[in-house]
Residue, then its C-alpha position, 0 to 999 in steps of 0.5 A: m130687879l137685883r138688889e145690892g145688901t148685905v145678909n144682915t140689909y136683907l134679914q133686917f128687911l124681913g124682920q120689919d115687914f114679914f109680918r105686916y106683910f101677912l096682917n094684909f092677907g087677913y093672918g093676924k090672929l093666925f099671928r096672936v094665937a102663935g106667941r108673942t113673941l118671934r122666938e114662940f111663933y117659931l116654936a108654933i110654925d109647924q103646928l100652924h102649918d100642921s092645922n092648915r092640912y085642911t085648908f090646902v089639901g095637898m100642900q107640902q108643908p114646910l117643916f121649921h126647926i131651931t138648931s141652936e139660940d142665944e142670946s144674940g139669936a137663933t140658926l133656924n133650920y129650914k126644911 
């Protein structure tokens, strides 16, 4: 189903529901270890994916890299 909205609408939805969505699948402990802020989480996410390589053998894990940041936000590069 196609939804109308701006990029900011979808980003706000992601920010509000991302963690709640994954908490429902039992990843609460993983998120608690990943950092106290969203910035800390993004800086730790590659290590989290790397730690799952034995659980999900053959998984091609994504890579995240913060290319710039300032007081209003950050640019996240996803590969």
